[in-house]
C-alpha positions in Angstrom: 99.0 77.4 76.2 101.9 77.3 78.8 101.7 74.8 81.6 102.0 77.3 84.4 99.2 79.4 82.8 96.9 76.3 82.7 97.8 75.5 86.3 97.0 79.1 87.4 93.7 79.2 85.7 92.7 75.8 87.2 93.7 77.0 90.7 91.6 80.3 90.2 88.7 78.1 88.9 88.9 75.8 92.0 89.0 78.7 94.4 86.0 80.4 92.7 83.9 77.2 92.9 84.9 76.7 96.6 84.2 80.3 97.7 80.9 80.6 95.8 79.8 77.3 97.5 81.0 78.6 100.8 78.9 81.8 100.3 75.8 79.8 99.7 76.6 77.6 102.7 77.0 80.6 104.9 73.9 82.2 103.5 72.0 79.0 104.5 73.3 79.0 108.0 72.5 82.7 108.6 69.0 82.0 107.3 68.7 78.8 109.4 69.3 80.9 112.6 65.7 82.2 112.3 64.3 79.2 110.6 65.5 76.1 112.4 63.3 73.7 110.4 64.6 74.8 107.0 66.3 71.7 105.3 69.8 71.7 104.2 68.6 69.8 101.0 67.5 73.3 99.8 71.2 74.1 99.1 71.0 71.7 96.1 68.5 74.2 94.5 71.5 76.6 94.2 73.6 74.2 92.2 73.0 76.2 88.9 74.8 79.2 90.6 77.8 77.0 91.4 77.8 75.4 87.9 77.4 78.6 85.9 79.6 81.0 87.9 82.9 80.0 86.2 81.3 80.5 82.8 80.2 84.0 83.7 83.5 84.8 85.4 85.2 83.7 82.1 82.9 85.9 80.1 83.9 88.9 82.3 87.6 88.2 81.8 88.4 87.0 85.3 90.6 84.0 84.4 93.6 86.2 83.2 97.0 85.2 84.6 97.8 88.9 85.1 95.8 91.3 87.3 96.7 95.0 86.6 94.3 96.6 89.1 92.5 95.0 92.1 89.7 97.5 92.0 88.8 96.9 88.4 88.9 93.0 89.0 86.7 93.3 92.2 84.1 95.4 90.1 84.2 92.7 87.5 83.6 90.0 90.2 80.6 92.0 91.8 79.0 92.6 88.3 79.6 88.8 87.6 77.9 87.7 90.8 75.0 90.1 90.2 74.5 88.5 86.8 74.7 84.9 88.1 72.2 85.6 90.9 69.9 87.5 88.6 69.9 84.5 86.1 69.3 82.2 89.0 66.3 84.2 90.2 64.9 84.3 86.6 65.5 80.6 86.1 63.7 79.8 89.4 60.8 82.1 88.4 60.4 80.6 84.8 60.4 77.0 86.3 57.6 78.2 88.8 59.8 76.9 91.7 59.2 80.1 93.7 56.7 78.5 96.3 59.5 77.1 98.4 62.0 79.7 97.4 63.5 81.7 100.3 64.2 85.3 99.4 66.1 85.8 102.6 68.4 82.9 101.9 68.9 84.2 98.4 69.8 87.7 99.8 72.1 86.4 102.4 74.1 84.3 99.9 74.2 87.2 97.4 75.5 89.7 100.0 78.1 87.3 101.4 79.3 86.5 97.9 79.7 90.3 97.1 81.6 90.8 100.3 84.0 87.8 100.4 84.7 86.8 96.8 86.8 89.9 95.8 88.7 89.7 99.0 89.4 85.9 98.6 90.3 86.4 95.0 92.9 89.0 96.1 94.3 86.6 98.6 94.5 83.8 96.0 96.3 86.0 93.6 98.7 87.2 96.4 99.5 83.6 97.3 100.2 82.6 93.7 102.2 85.8 93.2 104.6 84.7 96.0 105.5 81.7 93.9 107.6 82.8 90.9 106.4 79.7 88.9 103.0 81.4 88.6 104.3 84.7 87.7 104.6 85.8 83.9 108.0 87.0 82.9 108.2 90.7 81.7 111.0 92.7 80.2 111.2 96.4 81.0 112.4 98.8 78.4 114.0 101.7 80.4 115.9 101.5 83.7 115.5 105.1 84.6 113.2 106.5 87.3 110.0 105.3 85.7 111.3 101.9 84.8 112.6 101.3 88.4 109.2 102.5 89.8 107.5 99.9 87.6 110.0 97.2 88.7 109.5 97.9 92.4 105.6 98.1 92.0 105.6 94.7 90.4 107.7 93.2 93.1 105.8 94.9 95.9 102.5 93.9 94.5 102.8 90.2 93.7 99.1 89.9 93.0 99.7 91.5 89.7 101.4 88.3 88.5 104.3 89.9 86.4 107.9 89.0 87.2 110.5 91.4 85.9 113.4 89.4 84.4 115.5 92.0 82.5 116.0 95.7 81.7 117.0 97.3 78.5 118.5 100.7 78.6 121.0 102.7 76.4 122.6 103.8 79.7 123.5 100.3 80.8 127.3 101.3 81.1 126.4 103.8 83.8 123.9 101.5 85.7 124.2 97.8 85.0 121.9 96.5 87.7 118.8 97.3 89.5 118.8 95.1 92.7 119.9 91.8 91.1 118.3 92.4 87.8 120.6 92.9 84.8 120.5 95.9 82.5 121.4 95.3 78.9 122.4 97.9 76.4 120.7 98.3 73.0 117.0 98.1 72.9 117.2 97.0 69.2 119.0 93.8 70.4 116.1 92.6 72.6 114.6 90.0 70.3 116.8 87.1 71.3 116.3 87.7 75.0 112.5 87.7 74.7 112.7 84.0 73.7 115.6 83.2 76.0 113.7 84.5 79.1 110.2 83.4 77.8 109.0 86.9 78.4 105.4 87.1 77.4 105.0 90.8 78.5 106.9 93.9 77.6 106.8 97.3 79.2 108.0 100.6 77.6 108.9 102.8 80.6 110.8 105.7 79.0 108.3 108.6 78.9 111.0 110.9 77.6 111.3 109.1 74.2 110.2 111.0 71.2 107.2 109.7 69.2 109.4 108.4 66.5 111.5 106.4 69.0 108.5 104.9 70.6 107.0 104.0 67.3 110.3 102.3 66.3 110.3 100.2 69.5 106.6 99.3 69.1 107.1 98.2 65.6 110.1 96.1 66.5 108.6 94.3 69.5 104.9 94.8 70.1 104.1 91.6 68.1 106.7 89.6 70.0 104.9 89.9 73.4 101.4 88.6 74.4 100.8 92.2 75.6 103.0 95.3 75.2 102.4 98.1 77.7 103.4 101.7 77.3 103.8 103.9 80.5 103.0 107.5 79.5 104.3 110.6 81.4 101.1 111.1 83.3 102.2 111.0 86.9 99.6 112.4 89.3 96.7 112.1 86.7 93.6 110.1 87.6 94.2 106.5 86.5 91.1 104.5 87.7 88.7 106.8 85.7 90.8 107.2 82.5 89.6 105.7 79.2 91.3 105.5 75.9 89.1 106.9 73.1 89.5 107.2 69.3 89.3 110.9 68.8 88.8 111.2 65.1 91.6 109.0 64.3 93.9 110.2 67.2 94.4 108.4 70.5 92.7 110.4 73.3 92.5 109.8 77.0 89.3 110.7 78.6 89.3 111.5 82.4 86.2 111.4 84.6 86.2 112.7 88.2 83.4 111.0 90.0 83.4 113.1 93.1 82.1 116.1 91.2 78.9 114.2 90.4 76.1 114.5 92.9 74.8 111.0 92.6 78.2 109.6 93.6 78.5 112.0 96.5 75.0 110.9 97.7 76.1 107.2 97.3 79.2 107.8 99.4 77.4 109.7 102.2 74.6 107.0 102.4 77.1 104.2 102.5 79.1 105.9 105.3 75.9 106.6 107.4 74.5 103.1 107.2 77.9 101.3 107.9 78.7 103.7 110.8 75.1 103.5 112.4 75.0 99.7 112.4 78.7 99.5 113.2 78.3 101.6 116.4 75.3 99.3 117.5 77.4 96.2 116.9 80.5 97.4 118.7 78.8 99.3 121.7 79.9 96.6 124.1 83.6 97.1 123.0 83.3 100.9 123.4 82.1 100.4 126.9 85.0 98.2 127.9 87.6 100.6 126.3 85.9 103.6 128.2 86.2 101.8 131.6 89.9 100.8 131.0 90.7 104.4 130.0 89.1 105.8 133.2 91.0 103.3 135.4 94.3 104.0 133.7 94.6 107.7 134.4 92.7 110.9 135.2 90.9 112.7 132.6 88.0 112.3 130.1 87.4 109.1 128.1 87.0 110.9 124.8 88.8 114.0 123.7 88.5 116.1 120.6 90.9 118.0 118.5 90.3 120.6 115.9 90.9 119.3 112.3 90.4 120.7 108.9 87.9 118.8 106.5 85.5 119.2 103.8 85.7 122.7 102.0 88.4 123.8 104.6 85.9 123.9 107.5 87.1 122.8 110.9 85.4 120.2 113.1 86.3 118.4 116.4 87.7 114.9 115.6 86.8 112.5 118.3 89.2 110.0 119.8 89.6 107.7 122.8 92.1 109.5 125.1 95.3 107.7 124.8 97.5 110.2 126.7 98.1 111.4 130.2 96.8 114.8 131.6 98.7 117.9 130.7 100.0 116.1 127.6 101.0 119.3 125.8 103.3 120.5 128.6 104.9 117.1 128.8 105.6 117.1 125.2 107.1 120.5 125.2 109.5 119.5 127.9 110.4 116.4 126.3 111.1 118.0 122.9 113.3 120.6 124.5 115.5 118.0 126.0 115.5 115.7 123.0 116.5 117.5 119.7 116.4 114.2 117.6 112.8 113.6 118.6 112.0 117.2 118.1 113.1 117.0 114.4 111.0 113.7 114.2 108.0 115.6 115.5 108.4 118.7 113.3 108.6 116.4 110.2 105.8 114.0 110.8 103.8 115.4 113.7 104.3 111.9 115.4 106.9 110.2 117.7 107.7 106.6 117.7 108.2 106.6 121.5 105.7 109.2 122.8 106.1 109.9 126.5 102.6 111.1 126.8 100.9 107.8 125.9 99.4 105.6 128.6 99.6 101.8 128.7 96.0 101.4 127.4 96.6 104.3 124.9 99.6 102.5 123.5 97.4 99.4 122.9 94.6 101.4 121.4 96.9 103.2 119.1 98.7 100.1 117.8 95.2 98.6 117.0 93.7 101.8 115.8 90.9 101.4 118.3 91.4 104.9 119.6 89.7 106.2 116.4 86.4 104.3 116.8 84.7 107.4 118.3 85.2 109.0 114.8 82.2 107.0 113.8 80.2 109.7 115.4 82.0 112.3 113.2 80.8 110.2 110.2 77.2 110.1 111.5 77.5 113.9 111.8 78.6 114.3 108.3 82.0 115.7 109.3 84.0 112.7 108.3 83.9 109.6 106.0 84.7 106.0 106.6 87.4 106.2 103.9 89.3 109.4 102.8 92.4 111.5 103.4 93.6 111.6 107.0 92.3 114.5 108.9 94.9 117.3 109.3 95.7 120.1 111.7 96.3 123.8 110.7 100.1 123.7 110.5 99.9 120.8 108.2 98.0 122.8 105.4 101.3 124.5 104.3 102.8 120.9 103.8 100.1 120.1 101.2 100.7 123.3 99.2 98.7 123.4 96.0 97.5 119.8 96.7 95.3 121.2 99.6 92.6 122.1 97.1 92.2 118.4 96.4 92.1 117.5 100.1 89.2 119.9 100.6 87.1 118.1 97.9 86.3 115.3 100.2 85.6 114.6 103.9 88.6 113.3 105.7 88.4 109.5 106.6 88.9 107.2 109.6 90.9 105.1 107.3 92.4 105.6 103.9 95.1 104.8 101.4 97.9 106.1 103.7 96.7 103.8 106.6 96.9 100.7 104.5 100.2 101.6 102.7 102.7 101.6 105.6 101.1 104.1 107.9 103.9 105.6 110.1 106.6 104.0 107.9 105.9 106.4 105.1 107.2 109.9 104.5 105.0 112.9 104.8 105.2 113.5 101.0 104.1 109.9 100.4 101.1 110.5 102.6 100.1 113.5 100.6 100.7 111.6 97.3 98.3 108.8 98.8 95.6 111.4 99.6 95.8 113.0 96.2 95.6 109.6 94.5 92.5 108.8 96.5 90.7 111.9 95.6 91.5 111.6 92.0 90.5 108.0 91.7 87.6 107.6 94.2 85.0 104.9 93.7 82.8 102.9 96.0 84.8 99.8 95.0 88.0 101.6 96.2 86.3 102.4 99.5 85.4 98.7 99.9 88.9 97.6 99.0 90.6 100.0 101.6 88.1 98.9 104.3 89.1 95.2 103.7 92.8 96.2 103.7 92.3 98.1 106.8 91.2 94.9 108.6 94.4 93.2 107.5 96.7 96.1 108.6 95.0 96.5 112.0 95.1 92.7 112.6 98.9 92.6 111.8 99.6 96.1 113.2 101.5 97.0 110.0 103.4 100.3 110.4 101.7 101.2 113.7 103.1 102.9 116.7 
């Protein structure tokens, strides 16, 4: 086993032991708030959880050096935690130690583990991914559009743990580099470079190849790599819920759309309602402070509503804290008539980087996304979701084109994939692509992941204006 692979596994192991211990410690302190006399010695009863957690994580395949998909890994972590705590509860019951067993302490530790371990595992993978030593070298076969997309995806998502080191493409004479990465000609000559670069992974990213050409490359190189990945021409197809199946000796791909199943719809609605209800109770003092500041900043109501299109194409009033001055539409019209460059920006994205209508408090609210907090009431009313496509106005429907039917399948969200993927730094087409991806690949795990990412984006104000 390679030295860097051993180091990476050890670091993941240490972080898991640290974070599972932290979860139990936090669970203890939450419980101690209402039970002051509860002894800290009781933490030692939870030692089996700490001891067995790496074993269960290993059995669930969580100590790989490469992470293809955060959502899939997060689900494995959650399943592992549930198994670990179930074993512990059973073990405690069988040893008849339930007399002094605190169910609330157990529940706090379980919930905290489920909430923080997937997030912290992502952060650890991200940190390790920033260091090239801990990334596994990969050779990409194909430097065309698909190959370059894979290259940029691996460099922009360092948590994956793959480091592109070389391209092979028959058109190397036309394009000899992608960024600073060399493109070599002749896929059949790749063998010597696999050992030279210690490339343990290979990616075939030429969807246009014929079956015979793909088979030839697979026969030549599949056994030279630890893993050989083939990227098919399935852009825009659901990826999180696609499974490979043996269809009477033929390779088949089975696609499942969870959002058409009633039990998953019910799960999403219940999750939205509970988080919004308790969230509003928790942040009510903040809502009061913001309302007062808006009232002091300029004339007008504290909250305004704007008609948006949502689930099944129905309209609803989307609530926001007022961030603009009175007569904002007139001011915008006058401003755009005098500034053609900004007019073009508005027509393309329906947003302005320097909007003359925004008040000082409104500017702060927008940059921190606090202006959207009243939309929690839209969630309680069943008009919106915590996570989903961004709500759109009537003149945006034509921009969605045939993708509008996907948009209508779900409730628009307060946050979503677009908001955590660059926000205002993305093009309108990219926003639509993000919305379509979300609808095709929805899961509760994806919602939780996007909510966690939203916190990071808001704190660091990524792409906000």
